[in-house]
C-alpha positions in Angstrom: -89.3 25.2 81.4 -92.7 26.3 82.5 -95.3 24.1 82.3 -97.6 24.3 78.2 -100.8 26.4 78.4 -100.6 26.1 82.3 -103.7 28.6 83.4 -102.3 30.2 86.4 -100.1 32.1 84.5 -102.4 33.8 82.8 -104.3 36.5 84.9 -105.5 39.5 83.0 -106.3 42.4 85.2 -109.9 43.3 85.6 -111.3 46.7 86.0 -107.9 48.3 87.6 -108.5 45.9 90.5 -105.5 43.8 89.9 -105.2 40.4 88.3 -108.1 38.6 88.3 -108.1 35.0 90.0 -108.0 31.9 87.7 -111.0 30.6 88.3 -112.4 34.0 87.2 -110.7 33.6 84.3 -111.9 30.2 83.3 -115.7 31.3 84.0 -115.1 33.9 81.4 -113.9 32.4 78.5 -116.7 30.8 76.0 -119.0 33.5 77.6 -117.7 36.9 76.2 -113.7 37.8 75.2 -111.6 40.3 77.3 -111.3 43.4 75.8 -107.8 45.0 75.2 -105.7 45.8 78.5 -103.7 48.7 76.9 -102.4 49.1 80.4 -100.8 46.0 79.8 -99.9 45.8 75.9 -98.1 49.3 76.9 -96.1 47.4 79.9 -95.0 44.6 76.8 -94.1 47.5 74.6 -92.1 48.9 77.1 -90.2 45.9 78.0 -87.9 47.2 74.4 -88.5 44.3 73.0 -88.7 44.2 69.0 -88.4 42.6 66.0 -84.6 42.1 66.1 -84.8 40.7 69.3 -87.8 38.1 67.7 -85.2 37.6 64.9 -82.2 36.9 67.7 -84.3 34.8 70.0 -85.1 32.1 66.8 -83.5 28.8 67.7 -83.4 28.7 63.6 -82.6 31.3 61.4 -84.0 31.3 57.9 -82.2 32.7 55.1 -84.7 35.4 53.9 -83.4 34.4 50.4 -83.7 30.8 50.2 -87.5 30.1 50.7 -88.4 27.0 53.0 -92.1 26.4 52.5 -92.0 23.0 52.3 -89.3 22.0 55.0 -91.4 24.2 57.5 -94.7 22.9 56.4 -93.1 19.3 56.6 -91.9 19.8 60.5 -95.3 21.1 61.4 -97.1 18.7 59.9 -95.6 15.2 59.6 -96.7 12.3 57.7 -99.3 13.1 55.0 -102.3 14.6 56.5 -104.6 16.5 54.6 -104.2 20.6 54.4 -106.1 23.1 53.1 -104.2 25.7 52.2 -105.7 28.5 49.6 -104.4 30.8 46.9 -106.9 33.6 47.9 -109.6 33.7 50.7 -112.0 32.6 47.8 -109.8 29.7 45.9 -108.5 27.2 47.9 -108.6 22.9 48.1 -107.7 20.3 50.7 -105.3 17.8 49.4 -103.0 15.4 51.0 -99.6 17.0 51.8 -97.7 15.1 49.1 -100.1 16.3 46.5 -99.5 20.1 47.5 -96.7 21.7 45.0 -95.4 25.5 45.1 -96.5 26.1 48.6 -94.3 29.4 48.7 -96.6 30.8 46.3 -99.6 30.1 48.3 -101.1 33.0 50.7 -102.9 30.9 53.3 -103.1 27.6 55.0 -105.6 26.4 57.7 -103.1 25.7 60.9 -104.5 22.4 61.8 -104.9 19.2 59.6 -108.1 18.4 58.0 -110.1 15.5 58.6 -112.3 14.9 55.2 -111.6 16.3 51.6 -115.0 18.1 52.2 -118.0 18.6 54.5 -120.9 21.3 54.6 -120.1 24.7 56.0 -122.7 26.3 58.2 -124.2 28.1 55.0 -125.2 24.2 53.8 -122.7 24.3 51.1 -120.0 21.3 50.2 -116.6 23.3 50.7 -112.9 22.2 50.7 -112.8 24.3 53.7 -115.4 24.0 56.6 -114.7 24.0 60.4 -117.1 20.5 60.0 -113.8 19.1 57.9 -111.3 20.2 60.2 -109.6 18.5 62.6 -108.7 18.6 66.1 -106.7 22.2 66.9 -102.7 21.9 66.5 -101.7 25.8 66.8 -103.0 28.1 67.9 -102.4 31.6 65.7 -102.0 34.9 67.6 -102.4 37.5 65.3 -102.4 41.5 66.3 -103.7 43.9 63.6 -102.6 47.0 65.8 -104.1 50.3 64.0 -104.5 54.2 64.4 -108.1 53.9 63.2 -109.4 51.3 65.8 -109.2 53.4 68.7 -107.5 56.7 70.4 -106.0 54.1 72.8 -104.1 52.3 69.9 -103.5 55.5 68.2 -101.9 56.8 71.3 -99.8 53.6 71.7 -98.6 53.7 68.1 -98.1 57.5 68.3 -95.5 56.9 71.3 -93.8 53.8 69.3 -93.3 56.0 66.4 -91.2 58.5 68.7 -89.2 55.6 69.7 -88.4 54.6 66.1 -90.4 51.1 66.5 -93.5 50.4 64.5 -96.2 47.7 64.7 -93.6 44.6 63.7 -92.2 45.8 67.1 -94.9 46.0 69.2 -96.2 42.6 67.9 -93.1 41.1 68.3 -92.8 42.2 71.7 -96.0 40.5 72.3 -95.0 37.4 71.2 -91.8 37.0 73.0 -94.4 37.7 76.3 -96.5 35.4 75.4 -93.7 32.9 74.5 -93.0 32.6 78.2 -96.1 30.8 78.5 -96.9 28.9 75.9 -94.7 27.3 73.2 -93.6 29.6 70.1 -92.9 27.5 67.1 -93.1 30.4 64.5 -93.8 34.2 63.8 -94.2 35.5 59.9 -94.9 38.4 58.7 -98.1 38.8 57.2 -96.8 40.7 54.1 -98.2 43.8 55.5 -97.2 45.6 59.2 -98.1 42.6 61.3 -96.4 39.4 62.9 -98.4 36.4 63.4 -97.3 33.6 66.1 -98.0 30.2 66.1 -98.4 28.4 69.4 -98.0 24.5 69.4 -101.2 23.1 71.8 -101.8 19.7 70.2 -103.0 17.7 72.8 -103.5 20.5 75.6 -107.2 20.5 77.1 -109.1 23.0 75.8 -109.8 24.9 78.4 -106.3 25.6 79.0 -105.7 27.1 75.3 -108.7 28.9 75.1 -107.8 30.5 78.5 -104.5 31.5 77.1 -105.9 32.9 73.9 -108.5 35.2 75.7 -105.2 36.5 77.9 -103.7 37.1 74.2 -107.2 38.7 73.2 -106.6 41.0 76.2 -102.8 41.8 74.8 -104.6 43.0 71.5 -104.9 39.5 69.6 -107.6 38.8 67.0 -110.2 36.9 68.1 -111.6 35.3 64.7 -108.5 33.3 65.1 -110.2 30.9 67.5 -111.9 29.4 64.7 -110.1 26.0 64.3 -110.9 27.0 60.3 -109.5 30.0 60.3 -106.9 31.0 57.6 -103.4 31.5 58.5 -100.3 33.2 56.6 -98.5 30.4 55.1 -95.1 30.4 56.2 -92.5 32.4 53.8 -95.6 32.3 51.1 -96.5 35.1 49.0 -99.1 37.2 49.6 -101.0 39.3 46.9 -99.6 42.5 47.2 -96.4 40.7 45.9 -94.4 40.6 49.6 -93.3 37.3 50.9 -94.5 36.6 54.5 -91.3 36.2 56.1 -90.4 33.8 58.9 -88.4 36.1 61.9 -88.9 33.0 64.0 -88.7 29.1 64.2 -88.6 26.7 66.6 -88.7 23.1 65.4 -87.7 21.3 68.5 -91.1 22.1 70.5 -93.6 20.1 67.4 -93.8 16.8 68.7 
């Protein structure tokens, strides 16, 4: 197995001049995010991997008719930590794990344990969902939201995928499988919309290595907003407000410690 979040594996291309050196990547993170590298995105897409391949690669197959939200959360967050979960982005609470019921009916969860029930937001308001009461990073969320309206490059990419009878979910799956060669993928969760989100285990990994890995994911089209530790993620096997289930397509509990 490759070293977890080993920075030498993250060499984003730079200005069409080949791969940047590791130290150049490290200097770039924290100052600016890398822009989408459509050459690299297309190279990953052309591997032919898709949603079916992600499902077949899963060490644990979950029955879509038998909700496993509680069991998954207990694997991700053992013990009785404080968890911030949300029915919506504006209705949420932080409670000890044993005080949460019917997690399968919720949309959101902060992918890191909380360290207090409440604290002050950056706007100076007391809240159960603030960066200041979010604990150390345990999971890194990688979310791809490709849309033809975002740019001409994305429109052409999605058009080519459609010609191959593939869609955004297949592209997300291919990119997550690519990243799973470089960091421990624990979960792949359907958004209940059109994308698939990856949960990568990173507890106790130096922040510089995690940031370098995430910047590479951003260069593949990942949403940089998920770098924020308090950012909500989709609840595994939860229920989106549109009534669609946030299905788990990949689950590897063995990498969680």
